[in-house]
C-alpha positions in Angstrom: 55.5 -13.5 -1.4 54.7 -14.0 -5.2 52.1 -16.6 -4.2 50.5 -14.2 -1.8 50.4 -11.3 -4.3 49.0 -13.5 -7.1 46.2 -15.1 -5.0 45.7 -11.9 -3.0 44.6 -10.0 -6.0 42.2 -12.8 -6.9 40.7 -12.8 -3.4 40.4 -9.0 -3.5 38.6 -9.2 -6.9 36.2 -11.8 -5.7 35.5 -9.8 -2.5 34.7 -6.7 -4.6 32.4 -8.7 -7.0 30.6 -10.3 -4.0 30.2 -6.9 -2.4 28.7 -5.5 -5.6 26.2 -8.4 -5.7 25.2 -7.8 -2.1 24.6 -4.2 -3.0 22.3 -5.2 -5.9 20.3 -7.4 -3.6 21.3 -10.7 -5.4 21.7 -12.4 -2.0 18.6 -10.9 -0.5 16.8 -13.9 1.2 13.6 -12.5 -0.4 14.8 -13.5 -3.7 14.8 -17.2 -2.6 11.6 -17.3 -0.7 8.5 -19.2 -1.9 6.4 -16.9 -4.1 2.7 -17.1 -4.2 1.1 -17.0 -7.7 -1.8 -14.5 -8.5 -5.1 -15.5 -6.8 -3.7 -18.3 -4.6 -5.6 -17.0 -1.6 -8.9 -15.4 -1.5 -12.0 -14.7 0.8 -14.7 -17.4 0.7 -18.3 -16.0 0.2 -20.5 -19.1 -0.6 -23.5 -16.9 -1.2 -21.8 -14.4 -3.5 -20.6 -10.9 -3.4 -21.9 -8.8 -0.6 -22.7 -11.7 1.6 -20.8 -12.7 4.7 -17.3 -14.1 4.5 -17.0 -17.6 5.7 -13.2 -17.5 5.9 -10.3 -17.7 3.5 -9.6 -20.5 0.8 -6.6 -21.5 -1.1 -2.9 -21.4 -0.1 -3.0 -18.6 2.5 0.5 -19.0 3.8 1.6 -15.4 3.7 4.1 -16.2 1.0 5.7 -13.4 -0.8 3.9 -12.4 -4.0 5.4 -13.0 -7.5 4.7 -9.5 -8.6 3.8 -5.9 -7.4 2.3 -3.1 -9.3 4.8 -0.6 -10.6 4.0 3.1 -11.2 6.1 5.6 -13.1 6.1 9.3 -13.9 3.7 9.9 -16.7 2.1 6.4 -16.2 -1.4 5.3 -15.3 -3.1 4.4 -12.1 -5.8 1.8 -11.0 -9.5 2.4 -10.2 -11.9 0.0 -8.6 -15.5 0.3 -7.4 -16.3 0.0 -3.7 -20.1 0.0 -3.4 -19.8 -1.7 0.0 -18.2 1.4 1.6 -21.0 3.9 1.0 -21.3 6.4 3.8 -18.9 4.6 6.2 -18.5 6.0 9.7 -15.4 3.8 10.3 -12.9 1.9 8.3 -9.3 0.8 7.7 -7.0 0.9 4.7 -3.8 -1.3 4.8 -1.1 -1.4 2.1 2.5 -2.0 1.4 4.7 0.5 -0.8 8.1 1.2 -2.0 8.6 4.9 -3.0 11.3 5.5 -5.6 11.6 9.2 -5.6 14.1 11.4 -3.8 13.3 12.6 -0.4 11.8 16.1 -0.5 11.8 16.3 -4.2 9.2 19.1 -4.3 6.5 17.1 -6.1 3.2 15.8 -4.7 2.9 12.1 -4.9 -0.3 10.1 -4.2 -0.5 6.7 -2.8 -4.2 6.0 -2.7 -7.6 7.6 -2.5 -11.0 6.4 -1.5 -14.2 8.3 -2.3 -12.6 11.4 -3.8 -10.1 12.6 -6.3 -7.9 15.5 -7.3 -6.4 16.3 -10.6 -7.1 12.9 -12.1 -7.5 13.1 -16.0 -11.2 13.1 -16.9 -12.2 13.5 -13.4 -11.5 17.1 -12.4 -11.2 18.0 -8.8 -13.1 16.8 -5.5 -11.0 18.2 -2.6 -13.4 16.9 0.2 -15.4 13.8 0.8 -12.4 11.5 0.6 -9.7 9.4 2.4 -6.2 9.8 0.9 -2.6 9.0 1.6 -0.2 11.3 -0.2 3.1 13.2 0.1 2.5 16.9 -0.4 5.1 19.0 -2.1 4.7 22.3 -0.3 5.9 21.2 3.0 7.5 17.9 2.3 5.2 16.0 4.6 2.9 12.9 4.2 -0.8 13.5 4.7 -2.9 10.6 5.9 -6.3 12.2 5.4 -9.8 11.4 6.2 -11.8 14.5 5.1 -15.4 15.2 4.6 -15.7 19.0 4.5 -13.8 22.0 5.8 -13.4 21.7 9.6 -14.8 18.2 9.4 -11.9 15.7 9.0 -8.5 14.7 10.2 -4.9 15.0 8.9 -2.1 12.9 10.4 1.3 14.2 9.1 4.7 12.7 9.1 8.0 14.2 7.6 8.9 12.7 4.1 12.4 12.0 5.4 11.0 9.6 8.0 9.8 7.3 5.2 13.1 6.3 3.4 13.0 5.6 -0.3 13.7 2.4 -2.1 12.5 0.4 1.0 9.2 -1.3 1.4 6.9 0.1 4.1 3.7 -1.1 5.8 1.0 1.5 6.2 -2.3 1.0 8.2 -4.7 4.0 8.5 -8.0 3.7 10.3 -10.7 6.1 11.2 -14.0 6.1 13.3 -15.4 6.7 16.8 -13.3 3.8 18.2 -10.1 5.7 17.6 -11.6 9.2 18.1 -10.5 10.4 14.6 -7.7 8.9 12.6 -4.8 6.6 13.6 -1.8 5.7 11.4 0.8 3.1 11.7 4.0 3.1 9.5 6.0 -0.1 9.7 4.2 -1.1 13.0 5.3 0.8 16.1 3.3 3.4 17.9 0.3 4.9 16.0 0.2 8.6 15.1 -3.2 10.2 15.7 -5.5 13.1 14.9 -8.6 13.7 17.0 -11.9 14.9 15.5 -14.9 13.7 17.6 -17.5 15.2 15.2 -16.1 13.8 12.0 -18.7 12.4 9.7 -17.6 10.8 6.4 -19.7 10.6 3.3 -17.8 9.7 0.1 -18.2 11.8 -3.0 -17.9 8.6 -5.0 -17.6 4.9 -4.0 -14.4 4.4 -5.9 -10.9 3.4 -4.8 -7.9 5.0 -6.7 -4.7 3.1 -6.4 -1.4 4.9 -7.3 -3.5 8.0 -8.1 -1.8 11.4 -8.5 -3.0 14.1 -6.1 -2.5 17.3 -7.8 -2.1 15.6 -11.1 1.3 14.1 -10.4 1.8 10.4 -10.6 3.1 8.2 -7.9 6.5 6.7 -8.6 7.3 3.3 -7.1 5.6 -0.1 -6.3 2.4 -0.8 -4.5 1.1 -4.2 -3.1 -1.4 -5.9 -0.8 -4.2 -3.2 -0.4 -6.8 -4.2 2.0 -10.0 -2.2 2.9 -12.1 -3.0 5.9 -15.5 -1.4 7.0 -14.3 -1.3 10.6 -11.3 -0.3 12.7 -8.8 -3.0 13.8 -7.4 -3.9 17.2 -3.8 -3.2 18.1 -3.1 -7.0 17.7 -4.6 -7.1 14.3 -2.5 -4.0 13.1 0.6 -5.7 14.4 -0.3 -8.9 12.6 -0.5 -7.0 9.3 3.1 -5.9 9.7 4.5 -9.1 11.1 2.8 -11.2 8.4 4.7 -9.2 5.8 3.9 -8.1 2.3 2.2 -11.3 1.4 0.0 -11.4 4.5 -3.7 -12.4 4.2 -6.5 -10.2 5.7 -6.6 -10.4 9.4 -10.4 -9.9 9.8 -12.1 -11.4 6.8 -15.5 -10.9 8.2 -15.1 -7.1 7.7 -13.2 -7.2 4.5 -14.7 -4.9 1.8 -11.9 -5.2 -0.9 -8.5 -6.9 -1.3 -6.0 -6.2 -4.1 -2.7 -8.1 -3.6 -1.6 -6.6 -7.0 0.1 -9.8 -7.6 0.2 -9.7 -11.4 -3.3 -8.2 -11.7 -5.8 -5.7 -10.2 -8.4 -8.3 -9.3 -10.3 -8.0 -6.0 -9.8 -11.2 -3.9 -12.3 -10.2 -1.2 -15.0 -12.1 -3.0 -16.9 -8.9 -3.8 -15.7 -8.8 -7.4 -14.5 -5.1 -7.2 -11.8 -5.7 -9.8 -9.7 -2.8 -10.7 -8.8 -1.4 -14.1 -5.9 0.7 -15.5 -6.8 4.3 -16.2 -4.9 6.6 -18.6 -2.2 4.1 -19.5 -1.4 0.5 -18.5 0.1 -0.3 -15.1 2.8 -2.9 -15.4 3.6 -5.5 -12.7 7.1 -6.3 -11.8 9.0 -9.3 -10.3 12.1 -7.2 -9.6 10.8 -5.8 -6.3 12.5 -8.0 -3.7 15.8 -6.2 -3.5 14.1 -3.4 -1.6 12.2 -5.8 0.8 13.8 -7.0 4.0 10.7 -8.1 5.8 9.4 -7.0 9.1 11.9 -6.1 11.9 
């Protein structure tokens, strides 16, 4: 009996410690996976920016990144030029994100904006002529928006509680005649849609804002692997983006306009040299992102 009591307590303590380590993500398989260094894979344009892509070059094995971009309250955001997207009638934005605010916190949080802005320091407001993904405070819903003018655009909405925090999510949003408006995939699955046959997009600016704050409020969390295409993708290609995971390479390089893995920098690896820059304050990159990533399911 004394033997059991002595070693029983030891076993219990070890079990508690192991449980705590599991909770902290120490034993997450992602922590031990191969990590791709910044710039290890990129689009190959032998004739320079703006010319056709001939494929991908480097170690394009869909390995996990070493780093992701980390945004905080009161911090900065990233801005990159996208001259190749002028007046697009169709397109796709793909990204991975891990939001780190409480569900329905009553604050507007922006993920990404293309062609327009709202409440960005030094920029003022441009409520239309834009594509944006953001969580709006007033009704605790996400807006996946392609909007050109009043009555000429599409919003796909999803409840904030349907996108759990502290977990990485894949988002693909595409727009154009092929989808009859806007379609959105969150973590694969069945797309959500908005129909607007007459939608005609003309950007206010040819700029991509990453981690921008719609309404002046910063995004809080991590962002990775942003891809922008000048066309819509097939169901198979959208599924591939999710199943390849957070380190996945572009699925249709020939239509790639910009690609920011955010793996330690804001460089554009599409071959178009649309490198991003931090605005307002520096945006840090973190290697402590894997505990929230379980990979596609």
